[in-house]
C-alpha positions as CSV (number, residue, x, y, z in Angstrom):
1,M,117.4,182.3,91.6
2,K,118.2,178.9,93.4
3,P,117.5,175.4,91.5
4,I,115.7,172.7,93.7
5,A,116.2,169.5,92.7
6,A,115.6,166.2,94.0
7,P,118.6,163.8,94.3
8,F,119.4,161.5,91.6
9,P,117.7,159.3,90.7
10,I,114.3,161.0,91.2
11,T,115.8,164.3,89.7
12,R,117.4,163.2,85.8
13,F,118.1,166.0,84.1
14,R,118.5,163.9,80.6
15,R,114.9,163.4,80.7
16,A,114.9,166.9,79.5
17,R,117.2,166.3,76.4
18,Q,115.4,163.2,75.4
19,S,114.0,164.3,71.8
20,Q,114.0,167.1,69.9
21,A,110.3,167.8,70.6
22,I,111.2,167.9,75.1
23,R,114.5,169.9,74.2
24,G,112.3,172.5,72.1
25,L,109.9,172.6,75.4
26,V,112.1,173.6,77.9
27,R,114.4,175.8,75.7
28,E,115.2,179.1,77.7
29,T,116.5,181.3,74.4
30,V,115.2,181.6,71.4
31,L,117.2,183.1,68.4
32,T,114.6,184.9,65.4
33,V,114.9,186.9,62.4
34,D,113.6,189.9,64.5
35,D,117.2,190.0,66.3
36,L,119.3,190.5,63.8
37,I,120.7,193.8,62.3
38,W,122.8,193.2,59.3
39,P,125.7,195.8,58.6
40,V,126.9,196.4,55.0
41,F,129.4,198.6,53.3
42,V,128.7,201.0,50.5
43,R,131.3,202.1,48.3
44,D,131.4,204.7,44.7
45,G,130.2,203.2,41.5
46,E,127.3,201.4,39.8
47,G,126.3,198.0,39.4
48,I,129.5,197.1,41.7
49,E,129.8,194.3,44.2
50,E,133.5,193.9,45.2
51,P,134.3,190.5,47.8
52,V,136.7,192.3,50.6
53,P,139.2,189.7,50.9
54,S,139.5,189.7,54.6
55,M,135.9,188.6,55.2
56,P,134.9,186.0,53.2
57,G,131.3,186.4,52.0
58,V,130.7,190.0,52.3
59,L,131.0,192.8,49.7
60,R,131.2,196.1,49.1
61,R,128.6,197.6,47.6
62,S,127.2,200.5,45.1
63,V,124.1,202.4,46.0
64,D,122.6,200.7,43.8
65,R,123.1,197.5,44.9
66,I,122.9,198.2,48.3
67,A,119.3,199.0,47.7
68,Q,118.7,195.8,46.0
69,A,120.1,194.1,49.1
70,A,118.1,195.8,51.7
71,A,115.0,195.0,49.7
72,E,116.0,191.6,50.0
73,A,116.5,191.7,53.3
74,Q,113.3,193.5,54.3
75,A,111.9,190.1,52.7
76,L,113.4,188.4,54.7
77,G,112.1,189.7,57.7
78,I,115.7,191.2,58.6
79,P,113.8,194.7,61.0
80,A,117.3,196.8,60.3
81,I,120.6,197.3,57.8
82,C,123.6,199.4,59.0
83,L,125.3,201.3,56.6
84,F,129.2,201.8,56.6
85,P,130.9,203.5,53.8
86,Y,133.8,202.9,52.1
87,T,135.4,206.7,51.1
88,D,137.7,207.7,48.4
89,P,140.8,208.6,49.5
90,S,140.6,211.9,47.6
91,Q,137.6,212.4,49.9
92,K,139.0,212.1,52.9
93,T,140.6,215.4,54.5
94,E,141.6,217.0,57.9
95,D,138.4,218.7,58.5
96,C,136.3,215.4,57.3
97,A,133.6,217.8,55.8
98,E,132.8,214.8,53.7
99,A,131.3,213.0,57.1
100,W,127.9,215.5,56.8
101,S,127.3,216.2,53.5
102,A,124.1,216.0,51.8
103,D,125.5,213.3,49.5
104,N,127.9,211.1,51.0
105,L,127.9,207.7,50.3
106,S,125.7,206.9,53.4
107,N,123.3,209.5,53.2
108,R,122.6,208.5,49.4
109,A,122.4,205.0,50.6
110,T,119.8,205.8,52.9
111,R,117.8,207.7,50.7
112,A,117.6,204.7,48.4
113,I,116.8,202.2,50.6
114,K,114.1,204.2,52.0
115,A,112.9,204.5,48.4
116,V,112.1,200.7,47.3
117,A,112.4,199.4,51.0
118,P,110.5,201.2,53.5
119,E,109.7,198.9,55.8
120,I,113.3,198.4,56.6
121,A,115.0,200.6,59.7
122,V,118.3,202.1,58.3
123,M,121.2,202.7,60.9
124,T,123.9,205.0,60.3
125,D,127.1,204.9,62.0
126,V,128.9,208.3,63.5
127,A,132.4,208.3,63.8
128,L,134.9,210.6,61.3
129,D,137.2,207.4,60.6
130,P,135.7,207.2,57.2
131,Y,136.4,210.2,55.8
132,N,139.4,211.3,58.4
133,I,143.0,211.3,56.3
134,N,144.1,210.4,59.7
135,G,142.5,207.7,60.3
136,H,140.8,208.2,63.5
137,D,137.1,208.5,64.8
138,G,137.8,212.2,65.9
139,Y,139.9,215.3,64.8
140,V,143.2,215.2,65.5
141,V,145.4,217.9,66.4
142,D,149.1,217.9,67.2
143,G,149.1,213.9,68.2
144,E,146.0,214.4,70.1
145,I,142.3,212.9,69.1
146,V,140.4,215.9,70.7
147,N,137.2,215.5,71.8
148,D,134.6,218.8,72.0
149,E,135.7,219.6,68.6
150,T,134.7,216.0,67.6
151,V,131.2,216.0,69.2
152,E,130.8,219.4,67.3
153,A,131.4,217.5,64.2
154,L,129.7,214.2,65.1
155,T,126.9,216.0,65.8
156,R,126.8,217.8,62.3
157,M,127.0,214.6,60.9
158,A,124.4,212.7,63.1
159,L,121.7,215.6,61.7
160,A,122.7,215.2,58.4
161,Q,122.1,211.4,58.4
162,A,118.5,211.8,60.0
163,E,117.8,214.6,57.3
164,A,118.6,211.6,54.8
165,G,116.2,210.0,56.7
166,A,118.0,207.4,58.8
167,D,115.8,205.7,61.7
168,I,118.3,204.8,64.4
169,I,121.8,206.8,64.4
170,G,125.1,205.1,65.7
171,P,127.8,207.1,67.5
172,S,130.7,204.7,67.6
173,D,133.3,207.0,68.2
174,M,133.4,206.5,71.9
175,M,133.9,211.0,72.4
176,D,133.0,212.1,75.9
177,G,129.4,213.7,76.0
178,R,128.4,213.0,72.1
179,I,125.2,211.3,73.0
180,G,123.5,214.6,75.2
181,A,124.7,216.8,72.3
182,I,123.4,214.7,69.2
183,R,120.3,214.1,71.1
184,Q,119.6,218.0,71.3
185,A,120.6,218.3,68.2
186,L,117.7,215.8,66.7
187,E,115.3,216.9,69.3
188,G,115.9,221.1,68.0
189,A,115.9,219.9,64.6
190,G,112.3,218.4,64.8
191,H,114.1,214.8,64.8
192,C,112.6,213.5,67.9
193,N,111.6,210.1,66.3
194,V,115.4,209.4,65.4
195,M,116.5,206.9,67.8
196,I,120.3,206.6,69.4
197,L,121.8,202.8,69.5
198,S,125.1,203.8,71.2
199,Y,128.0,202.3,71.3
200,A,128.6,202.6,74.6
201,A,131.3,199.6,75.8
202,K,133.4,199.7,72.3
203,Y,136.7,198.2,73.6
204,A,139.9,198.8,72.0
205,S,140.0,195.6,70.4
206,A,142.0,193.4,68.0
207,F,139.1,191.9,66.2
208,Y,138.2,194.8,63.9
209,G,141.2,194.6,61.4
210,P,138.9,192.9,58.8
211,F,136.8,195.5,58.7
212,R,139.1,198.6,58.4
213,D,139.8,196.6,55.7
214,A,136.3,196.7,54.8
215,V,135.9,200.2,55.1
216,G,139.7,201.3,53.5
217,A,140.6,202.8,57.5
218,S,143.8,200.3,57.8
219,G,146.1,202.2,55.5
220,A,144.9,205.8,57.0
221,L,145.1,205.1,60.5
222,T,148.4,206.7,62.3
223,G,148.5,205.1,65.6
224,D,146.1,203.7,67.9
225,K,142.4,204.0,69.3
226,N,143.5,203.3,72.9
227,T,142.8,207.3,74.3
228,Y,139.1,206.9,73.3
229,Q,138.0,203.2,73.0
230,M,138.5,201.2,76.4
231,D,140.7,199.0,78.0
232,P,139.8,195.4,77.4
233,A,141.1,194.5,80.7
234,N,137.7,197.1,82.2
235,S,134.5,195.6,83.1
236,D,133.3,198.7,85.8
237,E,134.1,201.3,83.5
238,A,131.5,199.8,80.4
239,M,129.1,199.7,83.6
240,R,129.7,203.8,83.8
241,L,129.7,204.6,80.2
242,I,126.7,202.7,79.5
243,A,124.8,204.7,82.7
244,R,126.5,208.0,81.3
245,D,125.0,207.0,77.6
246,L,121.5,206.1,78.9
247,N,121.4,209.5,81.3
248,E,122.1,211.4,78.1
249,G,119.6,210.4,75.8
250,A,120.9,207.2,74.4
251,D,117.3,204.6,73.5
252,M,119.8,201.5,73.2
253,V,123.2,200.4,73.5
254,M,125.9,198.1,72.2
255,V,129.1,196.1,73.3
256,K,131.6,195.3,70.5
257,P,133.2,193.6,70.1
258,G,131.0,190.9,70.8
259,M,131.5,187.1,71.7
260,P,135.2,188.3,73.8
261,Y,132.5,190.4,75.4
262,L,129.4,188.2,76.6
263,D,130.4,189.0,80.8
264,I,129.8,193.2,79.4
265,C,126.9,192.4,77.4
266,R,125.1,190.1,80.8
267,R,126.0,192.6,83.6
268,A,124.5,195.4,81.2
269,K,121.2,194.0,81.0
270,D,121.0,192.9,84.4
271,M,122.1,196.4,85.8
272,F,120.1,198.5,83.3
273,G,117.7,197.0,81.7
274,A,117.4,198.9,78.6
275,P,118.0,197.1,75.1
276,T,121.2,195.8,74.4
277,Y,123.2,194.7,71.6
278,A,126.1,193.8,70.8
279,Y,128.0,193.4,67.5
280,Q,129.8,190.1,66.2
281,V,132.9,192.1,64.6
282,S,134.7,191.2,61.8
283,G,137.3,189.4,63.4
284,E,135.0,187.0,64.7
285,Y,132.9,186.6,61.5
286,A,136.4,186.4,59.9
287,M,137.3,183.5,62.2
288,I,134.1,181.3,61.7
289,R,134.3,181.5,58.3
290,A,137.7,180.9,57.9
291,A,137.2,177.6,60.2
292,A,134.2,176.8,58.1
293,Q,135.7,177.0,55.0
294,N,138.7,174.8,56.1
295,G,136.6,171.8,57.0
296,W,137.4,172.7,61.1
297,V,133.6,173.8,62.1
298,D,130.5,173.1,61.1
299,G,130.1,176.4,59.7
300,E,126.0,176.4,60.1
301,K,125.9,174.9,63.4
302,T,128.8,177.4,64.5
303,M,127.5,180.2,63.1
304,L,124.0,179.8,64.9
305,E,125.6,179.0,68.0
306,S,127.6,181.8,68.6
307,L,124.3,184.0,67.7
308,M,122.8,182.0,70.6
309,S,125.1,183.0,72.9
310,F,124.3,186.4,72.4
311,K,120.9,186.0,73.4
312,R,121.8,184.2,76.2
313,A,123.9,186.7,77.4
314,G,121.0,188.9,77.5
315,C,121.2,191.1,74.5
316,D,118.0,191.9,72.5
317,G,119.5,191.4,69.3
318,V,122.8,191.6,67.3
319,L,124.5,192.9,64.6
320,T,126.0,190.2,62.2
321,Y,126.9,190.1,59.4
322,F,126.1,186.3,58.7
323,A,122.3,188.2,59.0
324,P,120.9,187.2,55.2
325,E,122.1,183.4,55.8
326,V,121.2,183.1,59.3
327,A,117.5,184.6,58.2
328,R,117.1,182.0,55.3
329,I,117.9,179.5,57.9
330,L,115.6,180.5,60.3
331,Q,112.6,180.8,58.0
332,G,112.8,177.6,56.5
């Protein structure tokens, strides 16, 4: 598009900003409840809502409280909820077998949500870090995060989640070939309608710290994730990864983190036209929340502006911990 405008004063751009009514008429981007996916943390126990200190306002919930929260989210019109388990350290092992147990936290929570809020879509996370004694997304062998053996485990994990009733599988591990393997396994097991939202461009970011606290992975992690998550300096590589995952059967793609990588979101949407999402990660959330609590920014306005930036960059939706708060504002 090549904008054409007559010279001043025939063209006055401020005419289109003179009132709320006029601004609404010419607004290019709209944020709605349909754009929200709510990430939640599930833990063992009953009747528990436990604050995450590094994420003010975010809770770890027991399965019964997760189901209750999902019912409330459904009533607010939030279309999807994404589950992340806080696994007891005693269940973290070298073989990560709890990851594909039919009765692990994530699968129990999925069934509980479906029982009380059948209209909300349940998204699950596919990565071994919540179950890995080493804190990594894949198996660690002689100090190396091995790819192919991990993909086999991730496939078992995805099948267990589909059996539990998950609507959307979210591979966040960044192993090569896992989308194709998971898609083939889902088709082979009759789960042809289960979608894959691939974390196709997931960067080795410093913005994940509070999340690792929330799922209990910080203390377990040995080393870093630079050999499988993306270098923050790379952009073209992200396009190649997204192309690969779409070719292997991903229905939707994710960029993570969000606001520091809006350029990647824009490139992905323009280049591929596929459903494109971003994750407003824990560090982004914590910075906005902390600044608001200190009176440094207007929390509500900053929250809404941050989410609008994702839509403006081409995203079809956003994973955000602000989802219920935003839904209440948007619903009036």
